[in-house]
C-alpha positions as CSV (number, residue, x, y, z in Angstrom):
1,M,9.0,-42.5,13.4
2,S,5.3,-43.4,13.3
3,S,4.1,-46.9,12.7
4,P,4.1,-48.0,9.0
5,S,0.9,-47.0,7.2
6,R,-0.6,-48.6,4.2
7,Q,-2.2,-45.2,3.3
8,E,1.2,-43.6,3.3
9,L,2.6,-46.2,0.9
10,L,-0.5,-45.8,-1.3
11,H,0.1,-42.0,-1.4
12,L,3.8,-42.5,-2.4
13,I,2.9,-45.0,-5.2
14,A,0.2,-42.8,-6.6
15,R,2.4,-39.7,-6.4
16,L,5.8,-41.1,-7.4
17,A,5.2,-44.3,-9.3
18,Y,2.0,-44.0,-11.3
19,Q,2.0,-42.2,-14.7
20,E,-0.5,-41.9,-17.5
21,G,0.5,-41.8,-21.2
22,E,1.5,-44.3,-23.9
23,F,3.8,-47.1,-22.6
24,T,5.1,-50.5,-23.7
25,L,5.2,-53.0,-20.9
26,S,7.9,-55.7,-20.4
27,S,5.4,-58.2,-21.7
28,G,5.3,-56.2,-25.0
29,A,1.7,-55.1,-24.4
30,K,0.8,-51.4,-24.9
31,S,-0.7,-49.5,-21.9
32,S,-2.1,-46.1,-21.2
33,Y,-0.5,-46.1,-17.8
34,Y,2.7,-47.2,-16.2
35,I,3.7,-48.0,-12.6
36,N,7.4,-47.7,-11.8
37,C,7.6,-48.7,-8.2
38,K,11.4,-48.4,-8.1
39,T,10.8,-44.6,-7.5
40,V,9.1,-45.7,-4.3
41,T,11.1,-48.8,-3.2
42,L,14.3,-46.8,-3.5
43,H,12.9,-43.8,-1.6
44,P,13.8,-43.8,2.1
45,Q,10.3,-43.6,3.4
46,G,9.0,-46.0,0.7
47,A,11.6,-48.6,1.5
48,Y,10.8,-48.4,5.2
49,L,7.1,-48.8,4.5
50,V,7.6,-51.6,2.0
51,G,9.9,-53.5,4.5
52,H,7.4,-53.3,7.3
53,L,4.2,-53.8,5.4
54,C,5.4,-56.7,3.2
55,G,7.3,-58.3,6.1
56,A,4.1,-58.3,8.2
57,L,2.6,-60.6,5.5
58,L,5.3,-63.3,5.8
59,S,4.4,-66.7,7.2
60,P,6.3,-67.2,10.5
61,D,8.3,-70.1,9.1
62,T,9.6,-68.1,6.1
63,A,13.4,-68.4,5.9
64,A,14.0,-65.9,3.0
65,V,12.3,-63.6,0.5
66,G,13.5,-63.6,-3.1
67,G,12.6,-62.3,-6.5
68,L,13.8,-61.7,-10.0
69,T,16.3,-58.9,-10.5
70,L,15.7,-55.9,-10.9
71,G,12.1,-55.2,-9.7
72,A,12.4,-57.3,-6.6
73,D,15.9,-56.2,-5.5
74,P,14.8,-53.2,-3.4
75,L,11.8,-55.1,-1.9
76,V,14.0,-58.0,-0.9
77,T,16.5,-55.7,0.7
78,A,13.9,-53.7,2.6
79,I,12.1,-56.8,4.0
80,A,15.4,-58.4,5.1
81,L,16.7,-55.2,6.7
82,V,13.4,-54.5,8.6
83,S,13.3,-58.2,9.8
84,A,16.9,-58.0,11.3
85,P,15.9,-57.0,14.8
86,T,12.8,-59.3,15.0
87,P,12.7,-62.8,16.5
88,Q,12.4,-64.2,12.9
89,P,14.8,-62.4,10.6
90,V,14.6,-63.5,6.9
91,S,17.4,-63.5,4.4
92,G,17.2,-61.8,1.0
93,L,17.7,-63.7,-2.3
94,I,18.1,-62.1,-5.7
95,I,17.4,-64.4,-8.7
96,R,19.0,-63.8,-12.0
97,K,17.1,-64.4,-15.2
98,E,19.9,-66.7,-16.4
99,P,22.7,-68.4,-14.4
100,K,25.9,-66.3,-14.1
101,A,28.3,-67.2,-16.9
102,H,31.4,-67.0,-14.6
103,G,32.5,-67.7,-11.1
104,A,30.2,-70.1,-9.3
105,L,27.7,-69.9,-12.2
106,S,24.9,-69.2,-9.7
107,Q,21.4,-68.0,-10.5
108,I,20.5,-67.3,-6.9
109,E,22.5,-64.7,-5.0
110,G,22.4,-64.2,-1.3
111,P,22.8,-66.3,1.9
112,L,21.1,-69.6,0.9
113,P,18.9,-71.2,3.5
114,P,19.0,-75.0,4.0
115,P,17.2,-77.1,1.3
116,D,13.4,-77.4,1.8
117,S,13.2,-74.0,3.5
118,L,10.1,-71.9,2.8
119,I,10.8,-68.9,0.6
120,T,8.3,-66.2,-0.3
121,V,8.7,-64.5,-3.7
122,V,8.2,-60.8,-4.1
123,E,7.8,-58.4,-7.0
124,D,7.0,-54.7,-7.3
125,V,4.3,-54.9,-10.0
126,V,2.5,-58.0,-11.2
127,T,0.9,-58.1,-14.7
128,T,1.1,-61.6,-16.2
129,G,2.9,-63.2,-13.2
130,K,5.6,-64.6,-15.4
131,S,8.5,-62.8,-13.6
132,L,7.4,-64.2,-10.2
133,G,6.7,-67.5,-12.0
134,L,10.3,-67.7,-13.2
135,A,11.6,-66.9,-9.7
136,V,9.3,-69.7,-8.3
137,Q,10.7,-72.2,-10.9
138,V,14.4,-71.3,-10.1
139,L,13.8,-71.6,-6.3
140,R,11.9,-74.9,-6.6
141,A,14.6,-76.3,-8.9
142,A,17.1,-75.4,-6.1
143,G,15.1,-77.5,-3.6
144,Y,13.1,-74.8,-1.9
145,R,9.4,-74.6,-1.0
146,V,7.6,-71.7,-2.5
147,S,3.8,-71.3,-2.0
148,E,3.4,-67.5,-1.3
149,G,4.0,-64.4,-3.3
150,I,3.8,-60.7,-2.4
151,T,3.5,-57.7,-4.7
152,L,3.1,-54.1,-4.1
153,V,0.6,-53.7,-7.1
154,D,-1.4,-56.2,-8.9
155,R,-2.5,-54.9,-12.3
156,L,-5.3,-57.5,-12.3
157,Q,-4.3,-58.8,-15.7
158,G,-4.0,-62.6,-15.0
159,G,-0.9,-62.8,-12.8
160,E,-2.8,-64.1,-9.7
161,D,-4.4,-66.9,-11.8
162,Y,-1.1,-67.7,-13.5
163,L,0.6,-68.1,-10.1
164,A,-2.3,-70.0,-8.6
165,A,-1.9,-72.6,-11.4
166,M,1.7,-73.0,-10.1
167,G,0.5,-73.5,-6.5
168,V,1.5,-70.0,-5.4
169,H,-1.0,-67.7,-3.6
170,L,-0.4,-64.0,-4.4
171,T,-1.1,-61.2,-1.9
172,A,-1.1,-57.7,-3.3
173,L,-0.8,-54.6,-1.1
174,F,-2.7,-52.7,-3.7
175,T,-4.6,-53.2,-6.9
176,L,-4.5,-51.0,-10.0
177,P,-8.0,-49.5,-9.3
178,E,-6.8,-48.4,-5.8
179,I,-3.7,-46.7,-7.2
180,Q,-5.7,-45.0,-10.0
181,A,-8.4,-43.8,-7.7
182,H,-5.8,-42.2,-5.3
183,Y,-3.9,-40.7,-8.2
184,R,-7.1,-38.9,-9.4
185,Q,-7.6,-37.5,-5.9
186,L,-4.1,-35.9,-5.9
């Protein structure tokens, strides 16, 4: 298989994830377009590309990647899987919106790293940044350090600033204008 290409991932997102029409976003806002990256992150080639491209952005001392279920689940899995044969494998963590009401009552699922470990939060699409922000709050409350976030697409609607106010630097593989420009070329 060829080396992972940002251009290949851009093409998959523009072709499979981006739609135009009338949509209501999770924030409640109305939009004339929608990006459903799960059609890409659950695609075999998409998962491969996401795992490699996002994994390449991790700080060398990152112990785990985590994010709020459901958008982050395929990203977390792809990054952890691709990291397995590397000298610095990372665990994957899934964060529930609310603690589980039974069993161990956990809100963080996965192999927990030691306290004070560095965790990078991930999300497929960032609009306001509140989903990533909740993941940051839960992880910090559990004793982890979180200062980096990665998203496939930044809609450029305040998420980066929201996270920066929390002390989290957001890196986006793509911005909305890049996706829209490529979509129009198809």
